[in-house]
mmCIF file of the C-alpha atoms, coordinates in Angstrom:
data_MODEL
# 
_entry.id   MODEL 
# 
loop_
_atom_site.group_PDB 
_atom_site.id 
_atom_site.type_symbol 
_atom_site.label_atom_id 
_atom_site.label_alt_id 
_atom_site.label_comp_id 
_atom_site.label_asym_id 
_atom_site.label_entity_id 
_atom_site.label_seq_id 
_atom_site.pdbx_PDB_ins_code 
_atom_site.Cartn_x 
_atom_site.Cartn_y 
_atom_site.Cartn_z 
_atom_site.occupancy 
_atom_site.B_iso_or_equiv 
_atom_site.pdbx_formal_charge 
_atom_site.auth_seq_id 
_atom_site.auth_comp_id 
_atom_site.auth_asym_id 
_atom_site.auth_atom_id 
_atom_site.pdbx_PDB_model_num 
ATOM 1   C CA . UNK A 1 1   ? 193.175 -0.281 -24.893 1.00 0.00 ? 1   UNK A CA 1 
ATOM 2   C CA . UNK A 1 2   ? 193.807 2.666  -22.592 1.00 0.00 ? 2   UNK A CA 1 
ATOM 3   C CA . UNK A 1 3   ? 191.690 4.404  -20.167 1.00 0.00 ? 3   UNK A CA 1 
ATOM 4   C CA . UNK A 1 4   ? 190.845 7.984  -20.548 1.00 0.00 ? 4   UNK A CA 1 
ATOM 5   C CA . UNK A 1 5   ? 190.720 10.130 -17.573 1.00 0.00 ? 5   UNK A CA 1 
ATOM 6   C CA . UNK A 1 6   ? 189.319 13.578 -17.434 1.00 0.00 ? 6   UNK A CA 1 
ATOM 7   C CA . UNK A 1 7   ? 189.901 16.000 -14.773 1.00 0.00 ? 7   UNK A CA 1 
ATOM 8   C CA . UNK A 1 8   ? 187.828 19.336 -14.547 1.00 0.00 ? 8   UNK A CA 1 
ATOM 9   C CA . UNK A 1 9   ? 189.742 21.584 -12.244 1.00 0.00 ? 9   UNK A CA 1 
ATOM 10  C CA . UNK A 1 10  ? 187.355 24.512 -12.868 1.00 0.00 ? 10  UNK A CA 1 
ATOM 11  C CA . UNK A 1 11  ? 184.288 23.701 -11.139 1.00 0.00 ? 11  UNK A CA 1 
ATOM 12  C CA . UNK A 1 12  ? 181.928 26.595 -12.400 1.00 0.00 ? 12  UNK A CA 1 
ATOM 13  C CA . UNK A 1 13  ? 183.053 26.168 -15.991 1.00 0.00 ? 13  UNK A CA 1 
ATOM 14  C CA . UNK A 1 14  ? 180.123 24.613 -18.227 1.00 0.00 ? 14  UNK A CA 1 
ATOM 15  C CA . UNK A 1 15  ? 180.624 20.999 -18.588 1.00 0.00 ? 15  UNK A CA 1 
ATOM 16  C CA . UNK A 1 16  ? 178.171 18.921 -20.846 1.00 0.00 ? 16  UNK A CA 1 
ATOM 17  C CA . UNK A 1 17  ? 179.168 15.629 -19.358 1.00 0.00 ? 17  UNK A CA 1 
ATOM 18  C CA . UNK A 1 18  ? 177.930 15.983 -15.742 1.00 0.00 ? 18  UNK A CA 1 
ATOM 19  C CA . UNK A 1 19  ? 178.836 12.762 -13.945 1.00 0.00 ? 19  UNK A CA 1 
ATOM 20  C CA . UNK A 1 20  ? 177.905 12.588 -10.184 1.00 0.00 ? 20  UNK A CA 1 
ATOM 21  C CA . UNK A 1 21  ? 179.171 9.970  -7.962  1.00 0.00 ? 21  UNK A CA 1 
ATOM 22  C CA . UNK A 1 22  ? 177.398 11.612 -4.661  1.00 0.00 ? 22  UNK A CA 1 
ATOM 23  C CA . UNK A 1 23  ? 174.228 10.918 -3.744  1.00 0.00 ? 23  UNK A CA 1 
ATOM 24  C CA . UNK A 1 24  ? 173.567 14.302 -2.306  1.00 0.00 ? 24  UNK A CA 1 
ATOM 25  C CA . UNK A 1 25  ? 172.486 16.874 -4.850  1.00 0.00 ? 25  UNK A CA 1 
ATOM 26  C CA . UNK A 1 26  ? 173.236 20.277 -4.123  1.00 0.00 ? 26  UNK A CA 1 
ATOM 27  C CA . UNK A 1 27  ? 171.115 22.880 -6.030  1.00 0.00 ? 27  UNK A CA 1 
ATOM 28  C CA . UNK A 1 28  ? 173.492 25.941 -6.823  1.00 0.00 ? 28  UNK A CA 1 
ATOM 29  C CA . UNK A 1 29  ? 170.885 28.025 -8.191  1.00 0.00 ? 29  UNK A CA 1 
ATOM 30  C CA . UNK A 1 30  ? 168.616 27.784 -5.101  1.00 0.00 ? 30  UNK A CA 1 
ATOM 31  C CA . UNK A 1 31  ? 168.435 30.979 -2.805  1.00 0.00 ? 31  UNK A CA 1 
ATOM 32  C CA . UNK A 1 32  ? 169.882 30.537 0.713   1.00 0.00 ? 32  UNK A CA 1 
ATOM 33  C CA . UNK A 1 33  ? 166.604 29.997 2.103   1.00 0.00 ? 33  UNK A CA 1 
ATOM 34  C CA . UNK A 1 34  ? 166.542 26.463 0.671   1.00 0.00 ? 34  UNK A CA 1 
ATOM 35  C CA . UNK A 1 35  ? 168.448 24.937 3.767   1.00 0.00 ? 35  UNK A CA 1 
ATOM 36  C CA . UNK A 1 36  ? 171.076 25.863 6.062   1.00 0.00 ? 36  UNK A CA 1 
ATOM 37  C CA . UNK A 1 37  ? 173.332 23.095 4.492   1.00 0.00 ? 37  UNK A CA 1 
ATOM 38  C CA . UNK A 1 38  ? 173.498 24.899 1.264   1.00 0.00 ? 38  UNK A CA 1 
ATOM 39  C CA . UNK A 1 39  ? 176.106 27.934 1.174   1.00 0.00 ? 39  UNK A CA 1 
ATOM 40  C CA . UNK A 1 40  ? 175.171 30.578 -1.339  1.00 0.00 ? 40  UNK A CA 1 
ATOM 41  C CA . UNK A 1 41  ? 178.700 31.827 -2.370  1.00 0.00 ? 41  UNK A CA 1 
ATOM 42  C CA . UNK A 1 42  ? 176.979 34.729 -4.254  1.00 0.00 ? 42  UNK A CA 1 
ATOM 43  C CA . UNK A 1 43  ? 175.090 36.294 -1.284  1.00 0.00 ? 43  UNK A CA 1 
ATOM 44  C CA . UNK A 1 44  ? 176.495 39.356 0.243   1.00 0.00 ? 44  UNK A CA 1 
ATOM 45  C CA . UNK A 1 45  ? 178.321 38.798 3.580   1.00 0.00 ? 45  UNK A CA 1 
ATOM 46  C CA . UNK A 1 46  ? 175.915 41.060 5.447   1.00 0.00 ? 46  UNK A CA 1 
ATOM 47  C CA . UNK A 1 47  ? 172.531 39.599 3.546   1.00 0.00 ? 47  UNK A CA 1 
ATOM 48  C CA . UNK A 1 48  ? 171.260 38.135 6.653   1.00 0.00 ? 48  UNK A CA 1 
ATOM 49  C CA . UNK A 1 49  ? 171.752 36.100 9.779   1.00 0.00 ? 49  UNK A CA 1 
ATOM 50  C CA . UNK A 1 50  ? 172.105 32.508 10.380  1.00 0.00 ? 50  UNK A CA 1 
ATOM 51  C CA . UNK A 1 51  ? 168.656 31.051 10.437  1.00 0.00 ? 51  UNK A CA 1 
ATOM 52  C CA . UNK A 1 52  ? 168.603 29.766 14.055  1.00 0.00 ? 52  UNK A CA 1 
ATOM 53  C CA . UNK A 1 53  ? 169.791 33.004 15.313  1.00 0.00 ? 53  UNK A CA 1 
ATOM 54  C CA . UNK A 1 54  ? 167.346 35.390 17.068  1.00 0.00 ? 54  UNK A CA 1 
ATOM 55  C CA . UNK A 1 55  ? 167.300 39.023 16.977  1.00 0.00 ? 55  UNK A CA 1 
ATOM 56  C CA . UNK A 1 56  ? 166.466 40.724 20.416  1.00 0.00 ? 56  UNK A CA 1 
ATOM 57  C CA . UNK A 1 57  ? 164.646 43.854 20.908  1.00 0.00 ? 57  UNK A CA 1 
ATOM 58  C CA . UNK A 1 58  ? 167.740 45.901 21.989  1.00 0.00 ? 58  UNK A CA 1 
ATOM 59  C CA . UNK A 1 59  ? 169.718 44.888 18.878  1.00 0.00 ? 59  UNK A CA 1 
ATOM 60  C CA . UNK A 1 60  ? 171.583 42.111 20.358  1.00 0.00 ? 60  UNK A CA 1 
ATOM 61  C CA . UNK A 1 61  ? 171.442 38.648 18.468  1.00 0.00 ? 61  UNK A CA 1 
ATOM 62  C CA . UNK A 1 62  ? 170.960 35.274 20.315  1.00 0.00 ? 62  UNK A CA 1 
ATOM 63  C CA . UNK A 1 63  ? 172.612 32.244 18.658  1.00 0.00 ? 63  UNK A CA 1 
ATOM 64  C CA . UNK A 1 64  ? 171.437 28.926 20.143  1.00 0.00 ? 64  UNK A CA 1 
ATOM 65  C CA . UNK A 1 65  ? 174.694 26.491 20.141  1.00 0.00 ? 65  UNK A CA 1 
ATOM 66  C CA . UNK A 1 66  ? 174.624 23.154 18.114  1.00 0.00 ? 66  UNK A CA 1 
ATOM 67  C CA . UNK A 1 67  ? 176.894 21.771 20.798  1.00 0.00 ? 67  UNK A CA 1 
ATOM 68  C CA . UNK A 1 68  ? 176.652 22.758 24.408  1.00 0.00 ? 68  UNK A CA 1 
ATOM 69  C CA . UNK A 1 69  ? 179.963 23.505 26.008  1.00 0.00 ? 69  UNK A CA 1 
ATOM 70  C CA . UNK A 1 70  ? 180.428 23.112 29.794  1.00 0.00 ? 70  UNK A CA 1 
ATOM 71  C CA . UNK A 1 71  ? 183.566 25.021 31.390  1.00 0.00 ? 71  UNK A CA 1 
ATOM 72  C CA . UNK A 1 72  ? 184.580 24.849 35.174  1.00 0.00 ? 72  UNK A CA 1 
ATOM 73  C CA . UNK A 1 73  ? 185.429 28.379 36.365  1.00 0.00 ? 73  UNK A CA 1 
ATOM 74  C CA . UNK A 1 74  ? 186.452 29.677 39.731  1.00 0.00 ? 74  UNK A CA 1 
ATOM 75  C CA . UNK A 1 75  ? 185.451 33.340 40.657  1.00 0.00 ? 75  UNK A CA 1 
ATOM 76  C CA . UNK A 1 76  ? 185.714 34.980 44.192  1.00 0.00 ? 76  UNK A CA 1 
ATOM 77  C CA . UNK A 1 77  ? 186.932 31.542 45.475  1.00 0.00 ? 77  UNK A CA 1 
ATOM 78  C CA . UNK A 1 78  ? 183.863 29.643 44.198  1.00 0.00 ? 78  UNK A CA 1 
ATOM 79  C CA . UNK A 1 79  ? 184.255 26.795 41.724  1.00 0.00 ? 79  UNK A CA 1 
ATOM 80  C CA . UNK A 1 80  ? 181.499 26.289 39.457  1.00 0.00 ? 80  UNK A CA 1 
ATOM 81  C CA . UNK A 1 81  ? 180.212 24.347 36.312  1.00 0.00 ? 81  UNK A CA 1 
ATOM 82  C CA . UNK A 1 82  ? 179.023 26.811 33.777  1.00 0.00 ? 82  UNK A CA 1 
ATOM 83  C CA . UNK A 1 83  ? 176.894 25.264 30.606  1.00 0.00 ? 83  UNK A CA 1 
ATOM 84  C CA . UNK A 1 84  ? 176.722 27.380 27.504  1.00 0.00 ? 84  UNK A CA 1 
ATOM 85  C CA . UNK A 1 85  ? 173.683 26.355 25.454  1.00 0.00 ? 85  UNK A CA 1 
ATOM 86  C CA . UNK A 1 86  ? 173.564 29.786 23.760  1.00 0.00 ? 86  UNK A CA 1 
ATOM 87  C CA . UNK A 1 87  ? 175.718 33.014 22.935  1.00 0.00 ? 87  UNK A CA 1 
ATOM 88  C CA . UNK A 1 88  ? 174.201 36.700 23.045  1.00 0.00 ? 88  UNK A CA 1 
ATOM 89  C CA . UNK A 1 89  ? 176.256 38.748 20.563  1.00 0.00 ? 89  UNK A CA 1 
ATOM 90  C CA . UNK A 1 90  ? 175.931 42.677 21.066  1.00 0.00 ? 90  UNK A CA 1 
ATOM 91  C CA . UNK A 1 91  ? 176.834 45.402 18.640  1.00 0.00 ? 91  UNK A CA 1 
ATOM 92  C CA . UNK A 1 92  ? 180.518 46.921 19.209  1.00 0.00 ? 92  UNK A CA 1 
ATOM 93  C CA . UNK A 1 93  ? 181.181 50.328 20.734  1.00 0.00 ? 93  UNK A CA 1 
ATOM 94  C CA . UNK A 1 94  ? 184.550 52.123 20.279  1.00 0.00 ? 94  UNK A CA 1 
ATOM 95  C CA . UNK A 1 95  ? 186.299 50.978 23.376  1.00 0.00 ? 95  UNK A CA 1 
ATOM 96  C CA . UNK A 1 96  ? 185.438 47.397 21.880  1.00 0.00 ? 96  UNK A CA 1 
ATOM 97  C CA . UNK A 1 97  ? 186.975 48.213 18.502  1.00 0.00 ? 97  UNK A CA 1 
ATOM 98  C CA . UNK A 1 98  ? 190.098 49.508 19.909  1.00 0.00 ? 98  UNK A CA 1 
ATOM 99  C CA . UNK A 1 99  ? 190.633 46.586 22.073  1.00 0.00 ? 99  UNK A CA 1 
ATOM 100 C CA . UNK A 1 100 ? 190.204 44.244 19.127  1.00 0.00 ? 100 UNK A CA 1 
ATOM 101 C CA . UNK A 1 101 ? 192.671 46.393 16.964  1.00 0.00 ? 101 UNK A CA 1 
ATOM 102 C CA . UNK A 1 102 ? 195.184 46.210 19.471  1.00 0.00 ? 102 UNK A CA 1 
ATOM 103 C CA . UNK A 1 103 ? 195.231 42.468 20.035  1.00 0.00 ? 103 UNK A CA 1 
ATOM 104 C CA . UNK A 1 104 ? 197.413 40.014 18.241  1.00 0.00 ? 104 UNK A CA 1 
ATOM 105 C CA . UNK A 1 105 ? 196.329 38.232 15.102  1.00 0.00 ? 105 UNK A CA 1 
ATOM 106 C CA . UNK A 1 106 ? 196.279 34.967 17.224  1.00 0.00 ? 106 UNK A CA 1 
ATOM 107 C CA . UNK A 1 107 ? 193.830 36.450 19.645  1.00 0.00 ? 107 UNK A CA 1 
ATOM 108 C CA . UNK A 1 108 ? 191.720 38.227 17.343  1.00 0.00 ? 108 UNK A CA 1 
ATOM 109 C CA . UNK A 1 109 ? 188.802 36.061 17.074  1.00 0.00 ? 109 UNK A CA 1 
ATOM 110 C CA . UNK A 1 110 ? 188.951 35.296 20.888  1.00 0.00 ? 110 UNK A CA 1 
ATOM 111 C CA . UNK A 1 111 ? 188.726 39.006 21.923  1.00 0.00 ? 111 UNK A CA 1 
ATOM 112 C CA . UNK A 1 112 ? 186.071 39.969 19.176  1.00 0.00 ? 112 UNK A CA 1 
ATOM 113 C CA . UNK A 1 113 ? 183.803 37.174 20.476  1.00 0.00 ? 113 UNK A CA 1 
ATOM 114 C CA . UNK A 1 114 ? 184.676 38.109 23.948  1.00 0.00 ? 114 UNK A CA 1 
ATOM 115 C CA . UNK A 1 115 ? 183.614 41.920 23.343  1.00 0.00 ? 115 UNK A CA 1 
ATOM 116 C CA . UNK A 1 116 ? 180.443 41.197 21.471  1.00 0.00 ? 116 UNK A CA 1 
ATOM 117 C CA . UNK A 1 117 ? 179.114 38.336 23.773  1.00 0.00 ? 117 UNK A CA 1 
ATOM 118 C CA . UNK A 1 118 ? 180.230 40.011 26.914  1.00 0.00 ? 118 UNK A CA 1 
ATOM 119 C CA . UNK A 1 119 ? 182.063 37.157 28.443  1.00 0.00 ? 119 UNK A CA 1 
ATOM 120 C CA . UNK A 1 120 ? 185.318 37.689 30.084  1.00 0.00 ? 120 UNK A CA 1 
ATOM 121 C CA . UNK A 1 121 ? 188.203 37.132 27.646  1.00 0.00 ? 121 UNK A CA 1 
ATOM 122 C CA . UNK A 1 122 ? 189.725 34.380 29.977  1.00 0.00 ? 122 UNK A CA 1 
ATOM 123 C CA . UNK A 1 123 ? 186.535 32.541 29.755  1.00 0.00 ? 123 UNK A CA 1 
ATOM 124 C CA . UNK A 1 124 ? 186.184 33.023 26.199  1.00 0.00 ? 124 UNK A CA 1 
ATOM 125 C CA . UNK A 1 125 ? 189.727 31.748 25.527  1.00 0.00 ? 125 UNK A CA 1 
ATOM 126 C CA . UNK A 1 126 ? 188.656 28.139 26.707  1.00 0.00 ? 126 UNK A CA 1 
ATOM 127 C CA . UNK A 1 127 ? 184.978 28.381 25.231  1.00 0.00 ? 127 UNK A CA 1 
ATOM 128 C CA . UNK A 1 128 ? 186.264 29.324 22.020  1.00 0.00 ? 128 UNK A CA 1 
ATOM 129 C CA . UNK A 1 129 ? 188.783 26.262 22.008  1.00 0.00 ? 129 UNK A CA 1 
ATOM 130 C CA . UNK A 1 130 ? 185.588 23.863 22.809  1.00 0.00 ? 130 UNK A CA 1 
ATOM 131 C CA . UNK A 1 131 ? 182.972 25.284 20.513  1.00 0.00 ? 131 UNK A CA 1 
ATOM 132 C CA . UNK A 1 132 ? 181.913 23.488 17.391  1.00 0.00 ? 132 UNK A CA 1 
ATOM 133 C CA . UNK A 1 133 ? 182.919 24.985 14.006  1.00 0.00 ? 133 UNK A CA 1 
ATOM 134 C CA . UNK A 1 134 ? 179.560 25.523 12.913  1.00 0.00 ? 134 UNK A CA 1 
ATOM 135 C CA . UNK A 1 135 ? 178.831 27.729 15.960  1.00 0.00 ? 135 UNK A CA 1 
ATOM 136 C CA . UNK A 1 136 ? 182.326 29.611 15.697  1.00 0.00 ? 136 UNK A CA 1 
ATOM 137 C CA . UNK A 1 137 ? 181.232 30.245 12.047  1.00 0.00 ? 137 UNK A CA 1 
ATOM 138 C CA . UNK A 1 138 ? 177.776 31.388 12.665  1.00 0.00 ? 138 UNK A CA 1 
ATOM 139 C CA . UNK A 1 139 ? 179.034 33.671 15.611  1.00 0.00 ? 139 UNK A CA 1 
ATOM 140 C CA . UNK A 1 140 ? 181.123 35.199 12.961  1.00 0.00 ? 140 UNK A CA 1 
ATOM 141 C CA . UNK A 1 141 ? 178.424 35.805 10.368  1.00 0.00 ? 141 UNK A CA 1 
ATOM 142 C CA . UNK A 1 142 ? 176.691 37.736 13.320  1.00 0.00 ? 142 UNK A CA 1 
ATOM 143 C CA . UNK A 1 143 ? 179.559 39.718 14.281  1.00 0.00 ? 143 UNK A CA 1 
ATOM 144 C CA . UNK A 1 144 ? 180.196 40.360 10.477  1.00 0.00 ? 144 UNK A CA 1 
ATOM 145 C CA . UNK A 1 145 ? 176.553 42.042 10.291  1.00 0.00 ? 145 UNK A CA 1 
ATOM 146 C CA . UNK A 1 146 ? 177.382 44.288 13.238  1.00 0.00 ? 146 UNK A CA 1 
ATOM 147 C CA . UNK A 1 147 ? 180.269 45.475 11.187  1.00 0.00 ? 147 UNK A CA 1 
ATOM 148 C CA . UNK A 1 148 ? 179.019 45.797 7.898   1.00 0.00 ? 148 UNK A CA 1 
ATOM 149 C CA . UNK A 1 149 ? 175.429 47.402 8.683   1.00 0.00 ? 149 UNK A CA 1 
ATOM 150 C CA . UNK A 1 150 ? 173.840 49.480 11.121  1.00 0.00 ? 150 UNK A CA 1 
ATOM 151 C CA . UNK A 1 151 ? 170.458 50.356 12.511  1.00 0.00 ? 151 UNK A CA 1 
ATOM 152 C CA . UNK A 1 152 ? 168.184 52.302 10.051  1.00 0.00 ? 152 UNK A CA 1 
ATOM 153 C CA . UNK A 1 153 ? 168.195 56.018 11.020  1.00 0.00 ? 153 UNK A CA 1 
ATOM 154 C CA . UNK A 1 154 ? 165.329 56.994 8.969   1.00 0.00 ? 154 UNK A CA 1 
ATOM 155 C CA . UNK A 1 155 ? 167.165 58.966 6.304   1.00 0.00 ? 155 UNK A CA 1 
# 
């Protein structure tokens, strides 16, 4: 007696034989508001900020970090520990965009985060390397909203 093994490569194709070995069920038809753990692949990139992000009155957005990051820095001869528990992202101006475009691909993310958060590139280089991937991804989503949408002008 042989065993039949069926491999379904197209995960979006209809399949009458639904077999789940996972205990976690992901509702692919639910909206993005269902939970932060569900990724809406059909949502527009600029549709909204991450749930934990807080818009500020001046147009900036504060992102509380899932994982705090501590760096030791030296400035003006003083050594100090800096603890980052949140990042504040600001909209870009022309000089920011020119700086981002002029950088190498390897440094583009660091320069983009540096310019938006107004943290020096040297500090952001180390901070970025120690940040949790979810914090980086959500920071990227915030930056994306700045680049794909602008403030309403009343027109």
